[in-house]
N, C-alpha and C positions, 0 to 999 in steps of 0.2 A: 437410240435417240429417246429422250424422256417422253412420256405420254403427252404432255402439253404441246411439245414441238410437233409430235405426230399429228395431233389434232389441228394445229395451226397450219401445217403443211396441207392437210386435207381441205381446210377452208380455202387456202390459196388456190389449190388445184380446181376446186369447184368454181371459184370466182372467175378464173381465167378460161374456164371452159374445158379443162382437161379431165374433169371428173363429173360425169352426169349426176344430176340431183338424186336419182334413185340409188346409184351406186354409192354416193356420199352418205345417204341415210343408212344404207346397209353397213357400211364400214363403221359408222358411228355406233349403230346398235349392237354390233358384234364386240365392241370394246367394253371393258369393265368400267371405264369412265362413264359410259352411258348409264349403266346400272346405278352408279353412285350419284349421278346427277339428277335422277328422277325426283320430282316433288309434285305435290298436288297443285295444279295450275287452274283447274276449273272444277266446279261442282254443279251437277245437273240435278235440278230439283223440280219435280212435279208429281211423282208417285206418292201415294198415300199408304204404302206398305213396303215390306221388305222387297228388294229388287233381286230376283232369283236368277235372272238370265240376261246375258249381254252378248251381242254379236254385231260385228261390223259388216257392212255390205262389201261387195267385191273391190270397189275402188277406195274404200275407207271414208267416203264422204259422209255416210250416215251411220249412226249407232242405233241398234234395236235393243229395247229393254222390255222385260216383262216382270210383273210384280204380283204380290199378294192381293193388290186391289183389283186384280182380274183384268187389267188393261195392258195394252202394248203401246209403247211410245217410240216414235222415230225422231232422232235428234240430229240437228246440225251441231255436232259436238264442239266444233271449233268456235262457234258463237255461243255455246252453252244454252241453246234454246231448243224446245221441242217443236219440230216443224209439223208434226201430226200425231194424234193420239186417238185411240178408239177402244171401246169395250169389246173384249174377245167373244163374249157369250159364254165363257167358262163360268161355272158356279163355284169354283174354288180356286186356290192360288195357282197362278200360271208358273210352271216350273221350268219350262224351256220354250224358246221360240227361235226360229231361224228364217232368213230370207231364202226363197227358192232361187236357184241360179237362172240367169238369162230371162228374168221377169221384169226388168226395169224397176226392181225393188217394190213391186206392187203385189207380189204373191208371197204370203207369209204363212207358215205352219206353226202350230203351238200345241203343247200338251200341258196337262194340269193335274192337280190332286183330285179332281173329280172323275178321273178315269177317261176323259175325253181327249181325242185328237181332232183338232179343227184346222180348216183352211180358210184364211181371210184374203179377200181380193179387194184391193183399193181401186175404186172407180174414179173417173174424171169427176171433178167437183167435190171430192171428199167423201162420197158414199162408200161404205164398206159392206160387202156381202160375205157372210161367214157361213160355212158349211160344216156340219159335224160329220167327220169321216168314220169315227168309231167311238163307241162308249163302252168302257170296260168297268169291272167292279172294283178295281184297285187303281192307285195313282200311277200315272205314266210320267216317268221322271225325265227321259231323255229322247231326243231325236237325232238322226244322222242323215243328212241330205247327200245323195249321191253326187260326187263331183261332176260338174258340167251338165247336170240334168235339171231341166225345169219341171220335171214331172215326178221323179222317183225319190222316195225317202223311206227310212225305217224308224221304228220306235221300240223301246223296251219297257216292260211294265212290271209292277210289283207281283203280279200273279205268275211271273216267270216267262211270260209269252214275249215273243219277238214278232213284229208285224212288218209287212211290206205294203207300201201305198204307191199307187199310180194315179196321179191327179187327172189324167186324160179320161179315165172312166170312173173316177172316184172309187176305185177298187181298194179294198183293204183285205189283205190275206194274212192269216196267222200262219207263220212259217213253222214254228215249233215252240215247245215249252222247254226251258233250259234246266238241265239237271236231272231229269227223270232217269236217264240212262247211266249216269256215272256218279250219283250221289249215294253214299252208303246207306242213308236212312230211307231212301226211296222218295224223299220229299223234293219238291221243286225249289229252285233258287229265286229269291226275290231279286229283280234286276234294277239297278240304279244307274248304270252307265252303258253307253254304246258309242263306238267310234269307227269310222271307215278309214282304212289305210289310203292316204292320198297318192302314194306311189303305185299301189296295186289295188285299185278300187273294188276288185272282186272279193277282197277279204275285209271282214269287219270283226271287231272284238266286242264282247259283252262281259259284264261283271256285275256282281251283286253281293248277296248275303253269305257267300262262302269264300274260300281263299283263292279260287282260280280265276284268272282272266282267260277266257276261251276265244279261240279264233275260228271263224266259219268262212266257208268258200261259197259265194253266191252262185257259182257255176254249177253247183250241185242242187240248185233249187228245182223242184218238180212239183207242180201244182195239182197233180192228179192223186196225191196221197201216197204214191209209191216210193217217194224219196226217203233216203236216210239222212236228210239234210240236218237233222237235229244233232248229229254227232260231230263234235268239233274236230278240226284238223290239227289243232295244237292247244296245249294248256301251258300257261305260265304261272309260276308261284315261287316265291323265295324258298329255298330248301328248308329253312327252319319252320316254315308254316305249313308244309305239306301234311295233309291229314288232320290238321288242327281244327279247321272249320269253326273259327271263333267269331270274328267280327266283320269280315268281308271287305269289299272294295267300294269306294264311293265315286271315284273319278278315273277316267281313261283319256289318253291323248296319244296320237301317233305323230312321230317326227317325219320329216321329209324323206328319211331313209329307212322307214318302216320300223324304227324302234318304238316300243310301246311303254308309256308311263302308266303306272297303276298306283293310286293313292289308297292306302289301307287305313281303315278306321282302327283306332287304338294302336297304330303302328306307324311305319314310315312310308315314304314314297320310293318305288323301285323302277328301274329302267331295264326293260327286257329287250333282248335281241335274239336272233335265231338260235344261237348256241345255248340259250337258257331254256328253250322249250323242253318240256318233259318227253314228248314224243321224239324229239330230236336226240334225246339222251336215252332212247329205248325204254322209256317208262310209260306204261299204260295206266291212265287214271281209271280206277274202277273200285268195286266193292272190296276186293281183297287188299288192294293197296291202302285203302283208307282205314280198314279195320284191323289188319293183322300186324301192323308195324309195332315193334317193341323196342324199348330203349336198350342201349348197350353197345359194346364194341362191335364194329362192322367187320364181319368175316365173310368173304365171298362164298365160302362153302357151307356156312351155318346161318347166314342171315335169312330171316323169314320172307324178305322181299328182294326182288331183283335190282335193288339200288341201295346206295348208302348216301345219306345226306352230305357227308363231308367230301364226297367225290363229285358232287354236282357243282357247276360254276355258280358263283354268287353274283347277282346283279348289282349294278351301281345303286347305292342307297343314299337317300337324301333325308337328313334327320333334323329335328328341332321344332317343327310345327306341331300343332295339336289338332287332331281330327276325330272328334267324338260326337258332337251334338247335332250337326247338320250334314246334309249331303253336299260335300264340297267337291269342286272340280279340281283339275290339275292341268298345267299347260306348259308349253315351251315359250321362251322369249328369244329374240334375236333372229336375224335373217337366215341363219343356218341352224336354228334350234340350239343356240350356244348355251342357253340357260334354262333352268326349270323353275317354275313358280307355283305357289299355292297360297290360298288363304289359311287362316288358323282360328281356332276358338278363342285365342287371346286377342283377337282384333287386329293382328298384323298380317302383312304380306311378306312372305319369305321368298328369297331368290337365291338359288344355288348355281354354281358353275357345273355344267353337265359332265364335263370330262373327268372330274375328280370328286364331285359331290360336295365341294366346299361351300359352306354357307357364307355368302359375300354381302348380303344386304337384308335388313329387316326394316319394314316401314309401317307406321301406324296407319291403318286404313279404315277402321271402324271402331265404334265405342265397345262393341261386343264381339262380333264374329264377321270375318270376311269369307265369302263363299265363291266369288267369281273374280278371275283375273284374265282379261282378254287383251291381246296385242293388236294394234292396227296392222292391216295386211301389208303395208309398205312404208309407213311413216314411223315416227319416233314416239308415238303416243301409246299409253297403256290405260285401259279402263278397269275399274274394280267396283265391286258392290258387295253388300252383305245385309246384316240385320237392319241397318239404318235405311232411311227412305231415299237417300240421294245416291248419285253415281259420282265417283271420283275420276277425274282425268289426270293422269300422271304424264309429265313431259320433262325433258331436261331444263334446268333453270332454277333460279332462286325463287323463293316465295316468302311471305311475311312470317308464317309459322311453319318452318320445315318439319315434315312428318318423318323424322329420322330417329331411329332408336338404336342404341347400342346393343349388339347381339347378346352380350353378357347380361345386360339388364332385362332383356326380354326373356331369356332363359330362366332367370331367377324368378321373375314375376309370374311366369307361366307355370313352372313346375312346383313352386312353393305355395302358390295360391290353392286354397281348398277347393276341391271339386264341388263341394256343397254350394259354393257361390253360383256355379253354373246351373246346378240342379234347381236352386231356388228361383233363379231367373226364368227357367223354362216351366217351372210349376206355375208361375204367375203369368205366363205368356198368354196374351189374348189372341186366339186364333180367328176370331169371328170378324167378318166384314159385314157391318150391319146395314149399310145403305149405299146405294149408288151415288148419293150426294157427295161422297168424298172424292169423286174422280178428279176432274180438272177444272181450274178456274184461271182466268186471265191475270188476276192480281198476283203479286208476289206472295210467297209463303212466308209470312212473318213469324209464324209459330216455331219455325225450325231454327235451332241455334247452330251456327256454323262452327262453333268451337269444337275441336276434337277432345278437349280435356274435361268438358262438363259432363255431368251424369245425366241420364235420361230424365226429362221432366214429365209433367202430367200429360203433355200434349204429344208425347212420343208414341208412334205406332209400334206395337210389339207383336210381330207376327212371324212365325217360323216358316221356313221354306217347305216344311212337311206338315203344316197344320191343317185343321178342318176349316170349314167356311160356312157362309150363310146358305140360305135355300137356293135351289137351282133356278136358273133363269126360266121365265115362262115359256119361251119359245126359241127356236133357232132362227134361221133366215137372216134378214137384214138387221144390222146392229147400228145404232146411232153412233156418230163419231163427232169429234170436235176438231176443227182445223185450228191449230194453235198459232199458225204464222202464215206462210204462203202456200200451204198445201204440200203434198208430196210430189 
């Protein structure tokens, strides 16, 4: 049956009550028709800096965003209005923020380029109480909230540390520093990504400035200092990158079946499963493995290492995007993680079919760079953000100016364009946030041009997700907030 007839049959089944709405949405999102029908339907505008983090709440009613302007906004995204916004107390760019589970969406944790991890509690009447949980010397890029827990979450930091937090006692415990035991130089690994396996929440992955995605088992945590918890239970790495230690990983994401996506800087995205594990293939990552390997034909009797690259299974590869200038995430789309998606330095969103790695859609999502792509937990909406100050909501349907790009055109424009264009852009980038005056106003933002095709004007904010910022806030404690609509 042609795809259009399948879709019409699904509509009929839904209308007559044979197909529940949630199942209907799932069947639509699993189809390639869904991917090809996505267009920008809404733009959410209030931030005054790059939007570095997006997260839907559990039922998908609210969208959480954090920005270089050091604020967090809660959006009724279907109406394209911010229902609540507040200053986090961070003194530098907010890099990640998430709702804590089972908190009625009033408990939010955030991390930033200032090295702080903060907990914000939204009170009745719109008052926000913000506590600093830890202050480190380097940027904290990513948080991972334990599934189903209103209290426990993790973070990873540029100083290679991984921390565990329990909000019941405001405890912050440094679990380990990544890389000291298995990096040939003896240096630690700067960490940019952390993700918890939703199927097996006792396992989480971290990755950063080297080539390995490491898996850890939380059941080995021992807080008395006697644990060897800092040793990974598994390492993942594409065979051709083992021992290269070049550019590292910027984003991680687990599927519902414990597959792990890793987005490599200056390289591709790879999908790892159990059989790709180095330990699974009897390879121990250590000093000898990284330093002694020599090129040449592999002979089991003469090879200097107990493995050969061409004997290892090669993970599914997703090619075409560009990941150089910012810390980009990577994600799955579809009810069964049917697709893989990522932003790109060329300002496009890329969507691949997971089962074979075929690139099936490229969409213009930003004038410069797309960093975040997040799927609604149960509906057919996708949110994206990047260097621009707004958030795009993608849904099936037509729009006045479809953001569709032909794959061939994108590849030509991206790979033939000079890298000096990007370098010049970032050399001129203004990382400073000069005043709290730029936060939120009730009037419309008339300075923002909604056209995707115009170049940046003089009023455009140019702030990187990794930039510096203005001076630190005078104090912690209560932070003023502005109720933008009817409150949270």
